[in-house]
RODO-2510 file (C-alpha; in nm, 4 decimals, decimal comma):
residues 105
     n   res          X          Y          Z
     1     m     1,4779    -1,1852    -3,3009
     2     t     1,3289    -1,5293    -3,3693
     3     f     0,9789    -1,6228    -3,3350
     4     q     1,0303    -1,8169    -3,0116
     5     q     1,1884    -1,4999    -2,8714
     6     l     0,8960    -1,2888    -2,9894
     7     k     0,6375    -1,5404    -2,8319
     8     e     0,8280    -1,5046    -2,5073
     9     n     0,8292    -1,1409    -2,5286
    10     r     0,5770    -0,9803    -2,2523
    11     i     0,4437    -0,7091    -2,4959
    12     f     0,3679    -0,9792    -2,7525
    13     k     0,1785    -1,1947    -2,5007
    14     i    -0,0467    -0,8883    -2,4108
    15     v    -0,1107    -0,7847    -2,7674
    16     s    -0,2031    -1,1380    -2,8741
    17     n    -0,4295    -1,1881    -2,6174
    18     k    -0,7765    -1,2433    -2,7371
    19     y    -0,9307    -1,0192    -2,4716
    20     f    -0,7105    -0,7435    -2,5543
    21     l    -0,7906    -0,7812    -2,9166
    22     i    -1,1445    -0,7694    -2,8640
    23     l    -1,1193    -0,4711    -2,6258
    24     l    -0,9199    -0,2907    -2,8813
    25     v    -1,1626    -0,3541    -3,1439
    26     f    -1,4501    -0,2432    -2,9193
    27     a    -1,2676     0,0799    -2,8471
    28     v    -1,2008     0,1701    -3,2063
    29     w    -1,5490     0,0811    -3,2921
    30     m    -1,6774     0,3141    -3,0210
    31     l    -1,4249     0,5875    -3,0857
    32     f    -1,4823     0,6044    -3,4733
    33     f    -1,7972     0,4034    -3,5953
    34     d    -2,0615     0,4125    -3,3585
    35     e    -2,3552     0,6327    -3,3699
    36     n    -2,2435     0,7866    -3,0499
    37     s    -1,8690     0,8105    -3,1458
    38     v    -1,6330     1,0841    -3,0224
    39     v    -1,6650     1,2454    -3,3508
    40     n    -2,0295     1,2696    -3,3486
    41     q    -2,0317     1,3841    -2,9928
    42     g    -1,7579     1,6815    -3,1014
    43     e    -2,0171     1,7848    -3,3620
    44     l    -2,3190     1,7716    -3,1211
    45     n    -2,1210     1,9735    -2,8865
    46     k    -2,0459     2,2755    -3,1327
    47     e    -2,4286     2,2591    -3,2127
    48     i    -2,5133     2,2650    -2,8734
    49     e    -2,2886     2,5710    -2,8347
    50     g    -2,4369     2,7478    -3,1299
    51     i    -2,7754     2,7032    -3,0031
    52     e    -2,6924     2,8078    -2,6558
    53     k    -2,5639     3,1269    -2,8233
    54     s    -2,8870     3,1915    -3,0067
    55     i    -3,0743     3,1529    -2,6815
    56     d    -2,8683     3,4291    -2,5171
    57     y    -2,9258     3,6521    -2,8353
    58     y    -3,3107     3,5863    -2,8309
    59     e    -3,3257     3,6278    -2,4543
    60     g    -3,1587     3,9808    -2,4953
    61     e    -3,4159     4,0634    -2,7717
    62     i    -3,7012     3,9512    -2,5582
    63     a    -3,5822     4,1772    -2,2681
    64     k    -3,5544     4,4509    -2,5199
    65     d    -3,8993     4,3987    -2,6541
    66     k    -4,0461     4,3876    -2,2977
    67     q    -3,8649     4,7149    -2,2180
    68     l    -4,0403     4,8581    -2,5260
    69     i    -4,3966     4,7264    -2,4299
    70     s    -4,3561     4,8478    -2,0967
    71     n    -4,2684     5,1797    -2,2422
    72     l    -4,5456     5,1856    -2,4899
    73     k    -4,8219     5,1730    -2,2037
    74     n    -4,7585     5,5380    -2,1672
    75     p    -4,9849     5,7086    -2,4574
    76     d    -4,7092     5,9892    -2,5169
    77     s    -4,4513     5,7086    -2,5941
    78     l    -4,6947     5,5005    -2,7888
    79     e    -4,7638     5,8063    -3,0348
    80     k    -4,4090     5,8996    -3,0513
    81     f    -4,3282     5,5129    -3,1477
    82     a    -4,6037     5,5238    -3,4021
    83     r    -4,4908     5,8189    -3,5552
    84     e    -4,1068     5,7157    -3,5817
    85     e    -4,1759     5,3510    -3,6718
    86     y    -4,4877     5,3424    -3,9025
    87     k    -4,4636     5,7178    -4,0095
    88     m    -4,8241     5,7776    -3,8806
    89     k    -4,9760     6,1475    -3,8600
    90     k    -5,2392     6,3203    -3,7016
    91     q    -5,5393     6,4124    -3,9474
    92     n    -5,4408     6,7729    -4,0072
    93     e    -5,0736     6,7258    -4,0288
    94     d    -4,8185     6,7057    -4,3202
    95     i    -4,5137     6,4744    -4,3002
    96     f    -4,1726     6,5387    -4,4819
    97     l    -3,9414     6,2703    -4,4985
    98     i    -3,5808     6,3619    -4,6026
    99     e    -3,3504     6,0880    -4,6886
   100     f    -2,9976     6,1100    -4,7420
   101     d    -2,8083     5,9288    -5,0251
   102     s    -2,5424     5,7353    -4,8657
   103     l    -2,3346     5,7157    -5,1642
   104     e    -2,0541     5,9859    -5,1904
   105     d    -1,9563     6,1409    -5,5212
***
């Protein structure tokens, strides 16, 4: 194929068009080099998914804590919670804690 035939080729005319070249450079710039490139958008989307998962986790923890707080309004359950979690005791009472070794011989 000679240069004259190449110049007459329709694809060559489109590719050598200055507007096409400017559009191509712009597209490459926007896809890879710009601050808001496709690569950066993918990373930001992954970060958003992670944050949404942590939001779901913490909303579940908040719901559990609200349930615990509503249960602690009852004096009997408050005493039970204090005894189990903080090892509190009444004045004339002894508490014996039995801990088991998790290592098997």
